C-alpha positions as semicolon CSV with decimal commas, in nm:
position;residue;x (nm);y (nm);z (nm)
1;X;-7,749;2,874;-4,672
2;X;-7,930;2,803;-4,349
3;X;-7,799;2,968;-4,035
4;X;-7,799;2,779;-3,707
5;X;-7,818;3,056;-3,449
6;X;-7,723;2,819;-3,167
7;X;-7,380;2,773;-3,327
8;X;-7,340;3,146;-3,405
9;X;-7,523;3,338;-3,133
10;X;-7,350;3,674;-3,195
11;X;-7,377;3,684;-3,573
12;X;-7,662;3,817;-3,778
13;X;-7,789;3,797;-4,131
14;X;-7,838;4,084;-4,373
15;X;-8,130;4,108;-4,615
16;X;-8,077;4,327;-4,925
17;X;-8,357;4,484;-5,127
18;X;-8,291;4,698;-5,434
19;X;-8,583;4,936;-5,481
20;X;-8,644;5,211;-5,734
21;X;-8,511;5,491;-5,514
22;X;-8,322;5,317;-5,234
23;X;-8,120;5,023;-5,122
24;X;-8,268;4,869;-4,809
25;X;-8,065;4,653;-4,572
26;X;-8,221;4,474;-4,280
27;X;-8,003;4,308;-4,020
28;X;-8,155;4,030;-3,813
29;X;-7,996;3,878;-3,505
30;X;-8,135;3,642;-3,246
31;X;-8,314;3,810;-2,954
32;X;-8,263;4,156;-3,105
33;X;-8,507;4,375;-3,297
34;X;-8,425;4,385;-3,669
35;X;-8,228;4,691;-3,773
36;X;-8,317;4,861;-4,102
37;X;-8,081;5,080;-4,299
38;X;-8,177;5,283;-4,605
39;X;-7,924;5,413;-4,856
40;X;-8,042;5,649;-5,126
41;X;-7,900;5,436;-5,403
42;X;-8,198;5,325;-5,609
43;X;-8,213;5,137;-5,937
44;X;-8,448;5,381;-6,110
45;X;-8,286;5,689;-5,959
46;X;-7,937;5,585;-6,076
47;X;-8,071;5,499;-6,422
48;X;-8,266;5,825;-6,443
49;X;-7,984;6,044;-6,317
50;X;-7,689;5,896;-6,505
51;X;-7,794;5,665;-6,788
52;X;-7,908;5,863;-7,092
53;X;-7,837;5,580;-7,337
54;X;-7,942;5,215;-7,352
55;X;-7,702;5,057;-7,287
56;X;-7,535;5,337;-7,094
57;X;-7,207;5,480;-7,217
58;X;-6,879;5,412;-7,038
59;X;-6,873;5,770;-6,909
60;X;-7,229;5,741;-6,775
61;X;-7,131;5,423;-6,589
62;X;-6,822;5,593;-6,445
63;X;-7,032;5,880;-6,307
64;X;-7,280;5,634;-6,158
65;X;-6,997;5,431;-6,002
66;X;-6,854;5,744;-5,843
67;X;-7,188;5,831;-5,680
68;X;-7,248;5,475;-5,559
69;X;-6,893;5,438;-5,423
70;X;-6,914;5,766;-5,231
71;X;-7,239;5,664;-5,064
72;X;-7,120;5,312;-4,987
73;X;-6,784;5,422;-4,851
74;X;-6,946;5,643;-4,590
75;X;-7,190;5,372;-4,490
76;X;-6,932;5,089;-4,486
77;X;-6,755;5,241;-4,189
78;X;-7,081;5,245;-3,995
79;X;-7,206;4,898;-4,086
80;X;-6,899;4,684;-4,055
81;X;-6,916;4,340;-4,212
82;X;-7,233;4,270;-4,411
83;X;-7,232;3,891;-4,411
84;X;-7,407;3,663;-4,459
85;X;-7,598;3,853;-4,727
86;X;-7,939;3,739;-4,852
87;X;-8,208;3,870;-5,083
88;X;-8,555;3,776;-5,199
89;X;-8,529;4,023;-5,488
90;X;-8,650;3,851;-5,807
91;X;-8,441;4,088;-6,020
92;X;-8,126;3,963;-5,844
93;X;-8,246;3,609;-5,921
94;X;-8,272;3,719;-6,286
95;X;-7,909;3,839;-6,273
96;X;-7,806;3,498;-6,136
97;X;-7,996;3,329;-6,418
98;X;-7,828;3,551;-6,679
99;X;-7,496;3,461;-6,513
100;X;-7,577;3,091;-6,581
101;X;-7,601;3,009;-6,210
102;X;-7,830;2,708;-6,158
103;X;-8,142;2,831;-5,978
104;X;-8,251;2,654;-5,659
105;X;-8,475;2,754;-5,367
106;X;-8,153;2,900;-5,222
107;X;-7,924;3,015;-5,500
108;X;-7,577;3,147;-5,423
109;X;-7,441;3,417;-5,652
110;X;-7,070;3,469;-5,591
111;X;-6,896;3,802;-5,629
112;X;-6,664;3,646;-5,889
113;X;-6,957;3,536;-6,106
114;X;-7,117;3,878;-6,063
115;X;-6,789;4,042;-6,173
116;X;-6,784;3,820;-6,482
117;X;-7,142;3,923;-6,562
118;X;-7,048;4,288;-6,518
119;X;-6,761;4,227;-6,762
120;X;-7,018;4,109;-7,015
121;X;-7,209;4,434;-6,963
122;X;-6,886;4,630;-7,017
123;X;-6,844;4,445;-7,349
124;X;-7,195;4,558;-7,448
125;X;-7,112;4,915;-7,346
126;X;-6,803;4,892;-7,568
127;X;-7,013;4,789;-7,868
128;X;-7,077;4,417;-7,846
129;X;-7,442;4,344;-7,930
130;X;-7,643;4,277;-7,612
131;X;-7,805;3,977;-7,780
132;X;-7,460;3,820;-7,831
133;X;-7,366;3,888;-7,467
134;X;-7,698;3,743;-7,352
135;X;-7,788;4,049;-7,146
136;X;-8,069;4,305;-7,157
137;X;-7,958;4,640;-7,301
138;X;-8,189;4,846;-7,081
139;X;-8,085;5,110;-6,828
140;X;-8,261;4,953;-6,528
141;X;-8,078;4,624;-6,572
142;X;-7,746;4,809;-6,600
143;X;-7,822;5,012;-6,286
144;X;-7,926;4,706;-6,085
145;X;-7,618;4,507;-6,189
146;X;-7,391;4,804;-6,117
147;X;-7,538;4,873;-5,772
148;X;-7,520;4,506;-5,671
149;X;-7,163;4,477;-5,801
150;X;-7,045;4,791;-5,622
151;X;-7,224;4,692;-5,301
152;X;-7,071;4,344;-5,292
153;X;-6,728;4,478;-5,381
154;X;-6,715;4,763;-5,129
155;X;-6,880;4,566;-4,850
156;X;-6,647;4,275;-4,922
157;X;-6,931;4,026;-4,962
158;X;-6,810;3,703;-5,119
159;X;-7,163;3,598;-5,216
160;X;-7,532;3,669;-5,186
161;X;-7,791;3,398;-5,124
162;X;-8,112;3,443;-5,322
163;X;-8,425;3,288;-5,173
164;X;-8,784;3,277;-5,285
């Protein structure tokens, strides 16, 4: 999605980066310095703190969800609407690929498709072989998918555009 700032002079775009120990959001708007926000919700830190099994157990996922939701809920009131949402994160591109989204220079991953992919992970957690579900069984993948899902859900993002 390309943004024509002349048509939308008061809107901005949000760039999401999922790092090992933090979630970084950068908001860009025309004629304004970019604003950076850091949330201490990291892929490796969530996996390390909560996921003792690969794939994680249902209880481990519930504990991780509770932590992520608490941190996002506080921040959501400060940030307002986080749209349009973009990322250059190759791991998010991998999630889109695993979700059977056709990859383009600008790939749109909808929240509905992400929810469906999370449902496939839940099936793996409940005992379905990861190879049958077509998903990695590792903790980092589960943490990344969970963080992205919770972020898009709680921030009410309908989609994320993946570039790069």
